[in-house]
C-alpha positions in Angstrom: 0.0 -0.2 -0.2 0.8 3.6 -1.1 -0.1 6.5 0.3 1.8 9.7 -1.0 0.8 12.8 -2.6 2.4 16.1 -3.9 1.2 19.4 -4.2 1.8 23.2 -6.2 -0.2 26.2 -4.6 0.1 29.0 -2.3 -0.4 29.6 1.8 -3.6 31.3 3.0 -2.4 32.6 5.8 0.2 32.2 7.8 1.6 29.1 9.0 0.7 28.6 13.1 3.2 27.1 15.3 2.0 25.5 18.4 3.3 22.7 21.2 1.4 19.9 22.1 1.8 18.6 25.6 4.8 16.2 25.2 6.9 19.5 23.4 6.4 19.0 19.9 6.4 21.4 17.5 3.9 21.5 15.2 2.8 24.1 12.8 -0.3 24.1 11.0 -1.6 25.9 7.4 -3.8 25.8 4.8 -2.5 25.5 0.7 -5.0 26.8 -2.4 -4.1 24.3 -5.0 -5.6 25.0 -8.8 -7.7 22.5 -10.4 -6.5 22.0 -13.9 -9.7 22.6 -15.4 -11.5 25.3 -16.0 -15.3 25.4 -15.4 -18.4 26.0 -18.0 -17.3 30.6 -17.1 -14.1 30.1 -17.9 -12.5 29.8 -14.5 -10.3 28.0 -12.0 -11.7 26.3 -9.1 -9.3 26.0 -6.5 -9.1 23.6 -3.4 -8.1 24.4 0.0 -6.0 21.7 1.3 -5.4 21.6 5.3 -1.5 21.4 6.3 0.1 19.8 9.1 4.1 19.7 9.8 5.9 18.4 13.1 9.3 19.2 15.2 12.0 20.4 12.9 10.0 20.9 10.0 7.0 22.4 11.7 9.6 25.4 13.0 11.3 25.5 9.6 7.9 25.9 8.2 6.6 28.9 10.8 9.9 30.7 10.1 10.5 30.9 6.7 6.8 30.2 5.1 4.1 33.5 4.9 0.9 34.3 3.4 1.0 34.0 -0.6 4.5 32.0 -0.7 4.0 29.1 -3.7 5.6 26.0 -1.8 5.3 22.5 -2.8 4.3 19.7 -0.7 5.1 16.8 0.1 3.1 14.1 2.3 0.4 11.7 3.1 -3.0 11.8 3.8 -4.1 11.8 7.1 -8.2 11.2 7.9 -9.1 11.7 11.3 -12.4 11.9 13.8 -12.7 13.9 17.0 -16.0 15.0 18.7 -16.8 18.6 19.2 -17.8 19.9 23.0 -21.6 19.8 21.7 -21.0 16.3 20.7 -20.9 16.4 16.8 -18.7 14.1 15.9 -16.3 15.6 12.6 -14.1 14.2 10.4 -10.7 16.0 9.0 -8.9 15.6 6.3 -5.3 16.6 6.5 -2.1 16.4 4.9 0.9 15.4 7.0 4.2 17.3 5.4 7.9 15.6 5.2 9.4 17.8 2.7 7.9 21.3 1.8 10.2 23.3 -1.5 9.8 26.9 -1.7 9.1 27.9 -5.6 9.2 31.8 -5.6 11.1 33.9 -4.3 10.8 35.3 -0.9 10.6 39.1 0.5 13.8 40.6 1.5 15.2 39.3 4.3 13.7 35.6 4.3 15.0 32.7 2.7 15.3 32.5 -0.8 14.1 29.7 -3.3 14.7 26.8 -1.2 14.3 23.3 1.2 12.1 24.3 4.6 14.1 21.2 5.8 17.3 22.6 5.0 19.2 25.1 7.2 20.3 28.5 6.4 23.7 26.8 7.3 24.1 24.2 4.6 23.1 26.6 2.3 25.9 28.8 2.5 28.5 26.2 1.7 26.8 25.8 -2.1 26.8 30.0 -2.6 31.0 29.5 -1.5 31.2 26.5 -3.9 29.1 28.5 -6.5 31.3 31.6 -6.2 34.4 29.2 -6.3 33.7 27.6 -9.3 33.1 31.3 -11.2 36.2 31.9 -9.8 38.0 29.2 -11.5 35.8 29.9 -14.8 37.9 33.5 -14.9 41.3 31.4 -14.0 41.1 29.6 -17.9 42.7 31.0 -20.5 40.8 30.2 -23.5 
């Protein structure tokens, strides 16, 4: 059996970071995903999908992602039931993310295109490597 989902869309709001009683961080946000077809009036319909990220990914999501950012979310579909305070039973479908990639450029002062599971320190060596490669290209006599 296989349960894998990949979604590309825009955040409808800033992620909400909270901590469960065990102390684990969890971030929730909603992703707006356009459907690939148009309705009879020529408009595209949009699905609003709830996303949940846990632990380190949750902290990184809340730090670097903001409303309007385009991201790719990879994870699994989770269906769960709960009972409201007034006794009504409800079902929720959400995607539990295990990887998130930024697909657009952030505003100044935020992370550029990258993966939410990577740290800023990990991105720095790649930039240094690119700088070294461009300077070594200048040394070539032809």
